[in-house]
VOLUMPA-627357 format. One line per 8 residues: their letters; for each residue x, y, z of N, C-alpha, C, O. Coordinates in steps of 0.2 Angstrom, whole numbers, always signed. Layout:
<atoms>
A = X,Y,Z,X,Y,Z,X,Y,Z,X,Y,Z ~ ... .
</atoms>
This chain:
<atoms>
MDDVATGA = +90,+66,-22,+84,+66,-26,+85,+69,-33,+88,+75,-32 ~ +84,+67,-39,+84,+71,-45,+79,+77,-45,+73,+76,-44 ~ +82,+82,-47,+78,+88,-47,+71,+88,-52,+66,+92,-52 ~ +72,+84,-57,+66,+84,-61,+61,+80,-58,+55,+80,-59 ~ +64,+74,-55,+59,+70,-51,+55,+73,-45,+49,+73,-44 ~ +59,+78,-42,+56,+81,-36,+51,+86,-40,+45,+86,-39 ~ +53,+89,-44,+47,+94,-48,+41,+91,-50,+36,+93,-49 ~ +43,+85,-53,+36,+80,-55,+31,+79,-48,+25,+79,-49 .
VHSDREER = +35,+77,-43,+31,+75,-37,+27,+81,-35,+21,+81,-35 ~ +31,+87,-34,+28,+93,-32,+22,+95,-37,+16,+97,-35 ~ +23,+94,-43,+16,+96,-47,+11,+92,-46,+5,+94,-45 ~ +13,+85,-46,+8,+80,-45,+4,+82,-38,-3,+81,-38 ~ +7,+84,-34,+4,+86,-26,-1,+92,-28,-7,+92,-26 ~ +2,+96,-32,-2,+103,-32,-9,+101,-37,-14,+105,-36 ~ -8,+96,-41,-14,+95,-45,-19,+91,-41,-25,+91,-42 ~ -16,+87,-36,-21,+83,-33,-24,+86,-26,-28,+83,-23 .
RPAERVPD = -21,+92,-24,-23,+95,-18,-24,+103,-19,-21,+107,-15 ~ -28,+105,-25,-29,+111,-25,-33,+116,-21,-32,+122,-20 ~ -37,+112,-17,-42,+116,-12,-39,+117,-7,-41,+121,-3 ~ -32,+114,-4,-29,+116,+2,-26,+122,+2,-23,+124,+6 ~ -26,+126,-5,-22,+132,-5,-26,+138,-5,-24,+144,-4 ~ -33,+135,-6,-38,+140,-6,-42,+142,+1,-43,+137,+4 ~ -43,+147,+4,-46,+147,+11,-53,+144,+10,-57,+145,+5 ~ -55,+140,+15,-61,+137,+15,-67,+143,+16,-66,+147,+21 .
GRSQRSRR = -72,+143,+12,-78,+148,+13,-81,+148,+19,-82,+153,+22 ~ -82,+142,+22,-86,+142,+29,-81,+146,+34,-83,+150,+38 ~ -75,+144,+33,-69,+147,+38,-69,+155,+37,-68,+158,+42 ~ -70,+157,+31,-70,+165,+30,-76,+167,+33,-77,+173,+36 ~ -81,+164,+31,-88,+167,+34,-88,+168,+43,-91,+172,+46 ~ -85,+162,+46,-84,+162,+53,-79,+167,+55,-80,+170,+60 ~ -75,+168,+52,-70,+174,+53,-73,+181,+53,-73,+185,+57 ~ -77,+182,+48,-80,+188,+47,-86,+189,+52,-87,+195,+54 .
TVLTAATE = -89,+184,+54,-94,+184,+59,-92,+185,+66,-94,+188,+71 ~ -86,+182,+67,-83,+183,+74,-80,+190,+75,-80,+193,+80 ~ -77,+193,+69,-74,+200,+69,-80,+205,+70,-79,+210,+73 ~ -85,+204,+66,-91,+209,+67,-93,+208,+75,-93,+213,+79 ~ -94,+203,+77,-96,+202,+85,-91,+206,+89,-94,+210,+92 ~ -84,+205,+88,-79,+207,+92,-79,+215,+92,-77,+218,+96 ~ -81,+217,+85,-81,+224,+85,-86,+228,+89,-85,+233,+93 ~ -92,+225,+87,-98,+227,+92,-97,+227,+100,-99,+232,+103 .
LLEAGGVG = -94,+222,+101,-93,+222,+109,-88,+226,+111,-88,+229,+117 ~ -83,+227,+107,-78,+233,+108,-81,+240,+109,-80,+243,+114 ~ -85,+241,+104,-88,+249,+104,-93,+249,+110,-95,+254,+113 ~ -96,+243,+112,-101,+243,+118,-97,+244,+125,-100,+247,+129 ~ -91,+240,+125,-88,+240,+132,-80,+241,+132,-77,+240,+137 ~ -78,+242,+127,-71,+243,+127,-67,+237,+128,-69,+231,+128 ~ -61,+238,+129,-56,+231,+129,-56,+229,+136,-56,+223,+137 ~ -58,+232,+141,-58,+229,+148,-65,+224,+148,-65,+219,+152 .
GFSVDAVA = -70,+226,+145,-77,+222,+145,-76,+217,+140,-81,+213,+138 ~ -71,+215,+137,-72,+211,+131,-68,+203,+133,-63,+202,+135 ~ -73,+198,+131,-71,+192,+133,-73,+187,+126,-77,+188,+122 ~ -69,+181,+125,-71,+177,+120,-77,+173,+121,-81,+172,+116 ~ -79,+172,+128,-85,+170,+129,-92,+174,+125,-96,+171,+122 ~ -90,+181,+128,-95,+185,+125,-95,+185,+117,-101,+184,+114 ~ -90,+185,+113,-89,+184,+107,-93,+178,+104,-96,+179,+99 ~ -92,+173,+108,-94,+166,+106,-102,+166,+106,-106,+164,+102 .
RRSGVAKT = -104,+169,+112,-111,+170,+112,-116,+174,+107,-121,+173,+104 ~ -112,+180,+106,-115,+185,+101,-114,+183,+94,-118,+185,+90 ~ -108,+179,+93,-108,+178,+85,-111,+171,+84,-113,+169,+78 ~ -112,+167,+89,-114,+160,+88,-109,+155,+85,-109,+150,+82 ~ -103,+157,+86,-97,+152,+83,-94,+150,+90,-93,+154,+95 ~ -92,+143,+90,-90,+140,+95,-83,+143,+98,-80,+146,+93 ~ -81,+144,+104,-76,+145,+107,-70,+142,+104,-65,+145,+102 ~ -70,+135,+103,-64,+131,+99,-62,+133,+93,-57,+133,+91 .
TIYRHWPT = -68,+136,+89,-67,+138,+82,-63,+145,+83,-58,+146,+79 ~ -65,+149,+87,-63,+156,+88,-55,+155,+89,-50,+158,+86 ~ -54,+150,+94,-47,+150,+97,-42,+147,+91,-36,+148,+91 ~ -46,+143,+86,-42,+140,+81,-39,+146,+76,-34,+146,+74 ~ -43,+151,+75,-41,+158,+72,-36,+163,+75,-32,+166,+72 ~ -39,+163,+82,-35,+168,+87,-34,+164,+93,-38,+163,+97 ~ -27,+163,+95,-25,+159,+100,-26,+162,+106,-27,+158,+111 ~ -26,+169,+107,-27,+173,+113,-33,+178,+112,-35,+180,+106 .
REALILEA = -36,+180,+118,-40,+186,+118,-37,+192,+115,-41,+195,+111 ~ -32,+193,+117,-28,+200,+114,-27,+199,+107,-28,+204,+103 ~ -25,+193,+103,-25,+193,+97,-31,+195,+93,-31,+198,+88 ~ -37,+192,+95,-44,+194,+93,-45,+201,+94,-47,+205,+90 ~ -44,+203,+99,-45,+211,+100,-41,+216,+96,-43,+221,+93 ~ -34,+214,+95,-30,+217,+90,-33,+217,+83,-35,+223,+79 ~ -35,+211,+80,-37,+211,+73,-44,+214,+73,-45,+217,+67 ~ -49,+215,+78,-55,+218,+77,-53,+225,+77,-57,+229,+74 .
CEGLDARY = -48,+228,+81,-47,+235,+81,-44,+237,+75,-45,+243,+73 ~ -42,+233,+71,-39,+235,+64,-45,+238,+60,-44,+242,+55 ~ -51,+236,+61,-57,+239,+58,-59,+244,+61,-64,+247,+58 ~ -56,+247,+66,-60,+253,+69,-55,+260,+67,-56,+265,+69 ~ -50,+258,+63,-46,+264,+60,-50,+269,+58,-55,+268,+55 ~ -48,+276,+59,-52,+282,+56,-49,+282,+48,-43,+280,+47 ~ -54,+283,+44,-54,+284,+37,-55,+292,+34,-61,+294,+34 ~ -49,+295,+32,-51,+301,+30,-51,+304,+22,-47,+301,+18 .
DVPDTGSL = -55,+308,+21,-54,+311,+13,-51,+317,+15,-54,+322,+17 ~ -44,+318,+13,-40,+324,+15,-43,+329,+12,-44,+329,+5 ~ -46,+335,+15,-48,+340,+11,-44,+344,+7,-38,+344,+8 ~ -46,+347,+2,-43,+351,-4,-46,+357,-5,-49,+358,-10 ~ -46,+362,-1,-50,+368,-2,-46,+374,-6,-49,+379,-8 ~ -40,+372,-7,-36,+377,-10,-32,+382,-5,-28,+386,-8 ~ -34,+381,+1,-30,+385,+6,-28,+382,+12,-32,+378,+14 ~ -23,+384,+16,-22,+381,+23,-27,+382,+27,-30,+377,+29 .
RGDLSAFV = -29,+388,+28,-34,+388,+33,-41,+384,+31,-43,+380,+35 ~ -43,+384,+26,-48,+380,+23,-48,+373,+24,-52,+369,+26 ~ -42,+371,+23,-40,+363,+23,-40,+361,+31,-43,+356,+33 ~ -37,+366,+36,-36,+363,+43,-44,+364,+46,-47,+360,+50 ~ -47,+369,+43,-54,+369,+46,-58,+363,+44,-61,+360,+49 ~ -58,+362,+38,-62,+356,+36,-59,+349,+40,-63,+345,+42 ~ -53,+348,+41,-50,+342,+44,-52,+343,+51,-56,+338,+53 ~ -51,+347,+56,-53,+348,+62,-60,+347,+64,-62,+344,+69 .
ADIARMVT = -65,+349,+59,-72,+348,+59,-73,+341,+58,-78,+339,+61 ~ -70,+337,+54,-71,+331,+52,-69,+327,+58,-72,+322,+60 ~ -63,+328,+62,-61,+325,+67,-65,+326,+73,-67,+321,+77 ~ -68,+332,+74,-73,+334,+79,-79,+329,+79,-80,+325,+83 ~ -82,+329,+73,-88,+325,+71,-86,+317,+73,-90,+314,+77 ~ -81,+314,+70,-79,+308,+71,-78,+305,+79,-79,+299,+80 ~ -75,+310,+82,-74,+308,+89,-80,+307,+94,-80,+304,+99 ~ -86,+310,+91,-92,+309,+94,-97,+305,+91,-103,+304,+94 .
QAGWASVL = -95,+301,+84,-100,+298,+81,-96,+291,+79,-100,+286,+78 ~ -89,+290,+77,-87,+285,+75,-86,+279,+79,-86,+280,+85 ~ -86,+273,+78,-85,+268,+82,-79,+267,+86,-79,+265,+91 ~ -74,+269,+82,-68,+269,+86,-67,+274,+91,-63,+273,+96 ~ -70,+279,+92,-70,+284,+97,-72,+281,+103,-68,+281,+108 ~ -77,+277,+105,-79,+274,+111,-73,+269,+113,-72,+268,+119 ~ -69,+266,+108,-65,+261,+110,-58,+264,+112,-55,+262,+116 ~ -56,+270,+109,-50,+272,+109,-48,+274,+117,-43,+271,+119 .
PSIVDAAE = -51,+277,+121,-49,+277,+128,-47,+271,+132,-43,+271,+136 ~ -50,+265,+130,-49,+259,+133,-42,+255,+130,-38,+251,+133 ~ -40,+257,+123,-34,+256,+120,-28,+260,+124,-22,+258,+124 ~ -30,+265,+125,-24,+270,+128,-23,+267,+134,-18,+267,+136 ~ -28,+264,+139,-26,+261,+145,-23,+254,+144,-18,+253,+147 ~ -26,+251,+139,-22,+245,+138,-14,+245,+136,-10,+242,+138 ~ -13,+251,+131,-6,+253,+130,-1,+253,+136,+5,+252,+135 ~ -4,+255,+140,+1,+257,+146,+4,+250,+150,+9,+251,+154 .
RSSEFAVM = +1,+245,+147,+3,+238,+150,+5,+233,+145,+9,+228,+147 ~ +4,+234,+139,+5,+229,+133,+8,+233,+128,+5,+238,+125 ~ +14,+230,+126,+17,+233,+120,+13,+232,+114,+12,+237,+111 ~ +10,+226,+113,+5,+226,+107,+1,+232,+107,+0,+235,+102 ~ -2,+233,+112,-8,+238,+112,-4,+245,+111,-7,+249,+109 ~ +1,+246,+114,+6,+252,+113,+7,+253,+105,+6,+258,+102 ~ +10,+247,+102,+11,+249,+95,+4,+250,+91,+4,+255,+87 ~ -2,+246,+92,-9,+249,+89,-10,+256,+91,-11,+260,+86 .
HSRIQRGH = -9,+258,+97,-11,+265,+99,-7,+270,+95,-11,+274,+92 ~ +0,+269,+94,+4,+272,+90,+2,+273,+83,+2,+279,+80 ~ +0,+267,+80,-2,+266,+72,-8,+270,+72,-9,+273,+67 ~ -13,+270,+77,-19,+274,+77,-18,+282,+76,-20,+285,+71 ~ -14,+284,+81,-13,+290,+82,-9,+294,+75,-10,+300,+73 ~ -5,+289,+73,-1,+291,+67,-7,+292,+60,-7,+295,+55 ~ -12,+287,+61,-17,+287,+56,-21,+294,+56,-24,+297,+51 ~ -22,+296,+63,-25,+303,+64,-21,+309,+61,-24,+313,+58 .
AAPVRLIV = -15,+309,+62,-11,+315,+61,-8,+314,+53,-6,+319,+50 ~ -10,+309,+50,-7,+308,+42,-9,+314,+38,-5,+316,+34 ~ -17,+315,+38,-19,+320,+34,-15,+327,+33,-15,+331,+28 ~ -13,+328,+40,-10,+335,+42,-4,+335,+37,-4,+340,+34 ~ +1,+331,+36,+7,+330,+33,+5,+332,+25,+8,+336,+22 ~ +0,+329,+23,-1,+332,+15,-4,+338,+15,-2,+342,+11 ~ -8,+340,+20,-11,+347,+21,-4,+352,+21,-4,+358,+19 ~ +1,+350,+25,+6,+355,+25,+11,+355,+19,+14,+360,+18 .
DRAIARGE = +11,+349,+15,+15,+349,+10,+12,+354,+4,+16,+358,+1 ~ +6,+353,+4,+3,+358,-1,+3,+365,+1,+3,+369,-3 ~ +3,+366,+7,+3,+374,+9,+10,+376,+8,+11,+381,+6 ~ +15,+371,+9,+22,+373,+8,+23,+375,+0,+25,+381,-2 ~ +20,+370,-5,+21,+372,-11,+17,+378,-14,+19,+381,-19 ~ +11,+381,-10,+7,+387,-12,+11,+393,-8,+9,+399,-9 ~ +16,+392,-4,+20,+398,-1,+17,+400,+5,+18,+406,+8 ~ +12,+396,+8,+8,+397,+14,+11,+396,+21,+10,+399,+26 .
LPRGTDPA = +17,+391,+20,+20,+389,+26,+28,+389,+24,+29,+388,+18 ~ +33,+390,+29,+39,+389,+26,+41,+383,+26,+39,+378,+30 ~ +46,+381,+21,+49,+374,+23,+52,+372,+29,+56,+375,+32 ~ +51,+366,+30,+53,+364,+37,+49,+364,+42,+50,+361,+47 ~ +42,+366,+40,+37,+366,+45,+36,+360,+47,+35,+356,+43 ~ +35,+357,+53,+34,+351,+56,+27,+349,+57,+23,+351,+61 ~ +25,+344,+52,+18,+342,+52,+16,+339,+59,+10,+340,+61 ~ +21,+336,+62,+19,+333,+69,+17,+338,+75,+12,+337,+79 .
ELAAALLG = +20,+343,+74,+19,+349,+79,+12,+353,+78,+8,+356,+82 ~ +11,+352,+71,+5,+356,+68,-2,+352,+71,-7,+354,+73 ~ +0,+344,+70,-6,+340,+72,-7,+339,+78,-13,+338,+80 ~ -2,+340,+83,-3,+341,+90,-6,+346,+92,-11,+346,+96 ~ -6,+353,+89,-9,+359,+90,-16,+358,+89,-20,+361,+92 ~ -18,+355,+83,-25,+353,+80,-29,+349,+84,-34,+350,+86 ~ -25,+342,+85,-29,+337,+88,-29,+337,+96,-34,+335,+99 ~ -24,+340,+99,-23,+340,+106,-31,+343,+110,-34,+339,+114 .
PVFYRRWF = -32,+349,+107,-38,+352,+110,-45,+348,+109,-50,+348,+113 ~ -45,+345,+103,-52,+341,+101,-51,+335,+105,-56,+334,+109 ~ -46,+331,+106,-46,+325,+111,-47,+328,+117,-52,+324,+121 ~ -45,+333,+121,-45,+335,+127,-53,+337,+128,-56,+336,+134 ~ -56,+340,+124,-64,+342,+125,-67,+335,+124,-72,+335,+128 ~ -66,+331,+121,-70,+324,+120,-69,+320,+126,-74,+317,+128 ~ -64,+320,+129,-63,+315,+134,-61,+317,+140,-59,+313,+145 ~ -60,+324,+141,-57,+327,+148,-63,+333,+150,-66,+332,+155 .
SREPLDAS = -64,+337,+146,-68,+343,+148,-75,+341,+146,-80,+344,+148 ~ -76,+338,+141,-83,+336,+138,-87,+343,+136,-93,+343,+136 ~ -83,+347,+134,-86,+353,+131,-89,+352,+124,-86,+347,+121 ~ -94,+357,+121,-96,+356,+115,-90,+356,+109,-85,+360,+111 ~ -90,+353,+104,-85,+353,+99,-89,+356,+93,-91,+353,+88 ~ -90,+361,+94,-95,+365,+89,-92,+369,+85,-86,+369,+86 ~ -95,+373,+80,-90,+377,+74,-86,+382,+77,-81,+383,+75 ~ -88,+386,+82,-84,+391,+86,-78,+388,+89,-73,+391,+89 .
FVDAVVSR = -78,+381,+92,-73,+379,+94,-68,+377,+89,-62,+378,+89 ~ -70,+374,+84,-66,+373,+77,-63,+378,+75,-57,+377,+74 ~ -66,+383,+75,-62,+390,+72,-58,+393,+77,-54,+397,+75 ~ -60,+392,+83,-54,+395,+88,-48,+390,+87,-42,+393,+87 ~ -48,+384,+87,-42,+378,+86,-39,+381,+80,-33,+382,+80 ~ -42,+381,+75,-38,+383,+68,-35,+390,+69,-29,+391,+67 ~ -38,+395,+72,-36,+401,+72,-29,+403,+76,-25,+407,+75 ~ -29,+399,+81,-23,+398,+86,-16,+396,+81,-11,+398,+82 .
VVPRA = -18,+391,+76,-13,+388,+72,-12,+392,+65,-6,+392,+63 ~ -17,+395,+63,-17,+399,+56,-21,+406,+59,-27,+405,+59 ~ -18,+412,+61,-21,+417,+62,-25,+420,+56,-23,+420,+50 ~ -31,+422,+57,-34,+426,+52,-31,+432,+50,-28,+436,+54 ~ -30,+433,+44,-26,+440,+40,-30,+446,+42,-27,+451,+40 .
</atoms>
């Protein structure tokens, strides 16, 4: 077929079918409604208590419609969990100790208040049996640790840390105690605890 003729046919099709390339507004609203309901159910009962039937009841969207957007329960959970990621404003106090103190205090607050905190244990459990959830869990943990890399880079530039300092080791030393208290010992995550965690990493002068 002649290239020019082919181009003309394609152009004609595009002119006659512009709406097919634009997402349907009602479809997008249904997606948002379903994802909101799915997020609420995850926060209430975790991955184990999640079902498409419950999402349909809560959202008012038919199961057939839900399955058109998400072919499996797991696909819906994974997309809903994307909205549970932690978001940080990386502190910039001008000192390593100040930055780490603000960061750990923020983490301590979020693991008791943020929506993702109630879901995370069930994601960890699911990750033991599902490679998809394992990838998600790894991504979430990298997100938690990401601010530490920037804090370390700033501290190296100021001469507060030696070059070659491993941000991953520092993140583990800071986040490990917080997660342990939140999900294992369930002791208070108060200001004195935050100060003790940071002091073990950056002793007071």
